[in-house]
C-alpha distance (Angstrom), angle and dihedral (degrees) to the residues before:
residue distance angle dihedral
M1 . . .
Y2 3.79 . .
L3 3.84 91.8 .
S4 3.74 91.2 47.9
L5 3.83 97.2 49.9
T6 3.75 109.1 29.5
N7 3.75 121.1 102.0
S8 3.81 108.8 -79.7
Q9 3.83 89.6 -136.7
T10 3.78 89.5 65.3
F11 3.68 90.7 76.8
D12 3.85 125.1 78.2
K13 3.78 114.1 -125.9
V14 3.82 113.1 -117.0
S15 3.86 106.6 -145.2
F16 3.79 97.1 -145.4
L17 3.86 89.5 47.8
D18 3.78 91.2 51.5
T19 3.76 94.9 100.5
P20 3.79 130.6 119.8
Y21 3.80 115.8 -78.8
T22 3.91 94.7 4.2
D23 3.77 86.9 132.7
K24 3.82 89.1 61.6
F25 3.81 89.3 58.1
V26 3.72 88.9 50.1
H27 3.74 92.6 51.3
F28 3.82 89.0 48.3
A29 3.80 92.3 50.1
M30 3.78 95.3 47.1
Y31 3.84 95.3 49.1
F32 3.84 90.2 41.3
G33 3.79 87.8 56.8
F34 3.86 92.9 40.1
M35 3.85 90.1 54.8
S36 3.71 94.7 41.2
V37 3.82 93.0 54.5
L38 3.80 90.2 49.3
I39 3.81 89.6 53.6
F40 3.71 97.2 42.5
E41 3.88 95.1 47.9
N42 3.81 92.0 46.1
R43 3.85 99.7 33.2
K44 3.86 92.9 117.3
T45 3.73 93.8 52.3
F46 3.64 101.4 54.0
K47 3.84 109.7 102.4
S48 3.80 97.1 177.5
R49 3.80 144.5 10.6
A50 3.70 88.9 -106.0
Q51 3.88 92.3 64.5
L52 3.84 89.2 48.4
F53 3.80 90.1 52.0
L54 3.84 91.7 45.6
V55 3.85 90.4 52.6
A56 3.91 85.7 54.9
F57 3.82 87.9 70.3
I58 3.84 89.6 69.4
P59 3.76 98.8 67.9
L60 3.91 91.3 32.3
G61 3.85 90.3 54.1
F62 3.80 92.4 43.2
G63 3.85 88.1 50.0
I64 3.84 93.5 50.3
L65 3.75 91.7 45.3
M66 3.87 91.8 52.2
E67 3.82 88.3 52.5
I68 3.67 92.5 51.3
V69 3.86 93.0 46.2
Q70 3.92 89.8 49.0
A71 3.87 89.3 52.6
L72 3.81 94.2 46.0
F73 3.76 107.6 34.5
T74 3.76 112.9 21.3
V75 3.84 128.7 78.2
T76 3.84 102.4 -158.8
R77 3.87 96.7 38.2
S78 3.75 133.3 65.9
G79 3.77 132.7 -161.0
S80 3.72 114.2 -113.0
F81 3.88 134.3 -165.7
Y82 3.82 90.2 -154.1
D83 3.82 88.9 55.7
V84 3.87 89.1 55.2
L85 3.83 87.0 49.2
A86 3.72 91.9 52.1
N87 3.81 91.2 48.0
L88 3.86 90.3 49.5
S89 3.77 88.2 49.8
G90 3.79 92.9 56.7
I91 3.75 90.6 45.9
I92 3.85 93.8 51.3
I93 3.94 94.0 45.2
S94 3.77 87.4 50.9
L95 3.82 91.0 51.9
L96 3.80 93.9 45.8
I97 3.81 92.1 50.1
W98 3.79 90.9 50.7
L99 3.81 93.3 47.2
Y100 3.78 87.5 50.5
I101 3.70 99.9 43.2
K102 3.80 100.5 41.1
P103 3.80 94.4 65.9
K104 3.87 90.0 47.9
I105 3.82 88.2 52.9
K106 3.83 93.5 51.9
E107 3.81 89.4 46.0
S108 3.73 93.5 52.6
I109 3.84 91.8 50.0
R110 3.75 92.7 61.1
């Protein structure tokens, strides 16, 4: 939340990261990590894929809320539909990796 709402002038620019759309990669990585932590911490409680997909609404809703708050209540930030898409991409990739890895883990235990 701090990274989403603080004044953008607070952060020093890193020259090698000063390329177009770098912020979209950052959004992807943050929400990939967010969803991955949610999955990992609750991996034993998921009984179905539906529960897993339902949990995905937590980071997605948070990301949408942050974009709305940025657009309405900050001066140096703006909400972006493309940021939401980057967030959603990170969430989906995290889900797909888990859905691919989980069967492999169960297979290796046998």
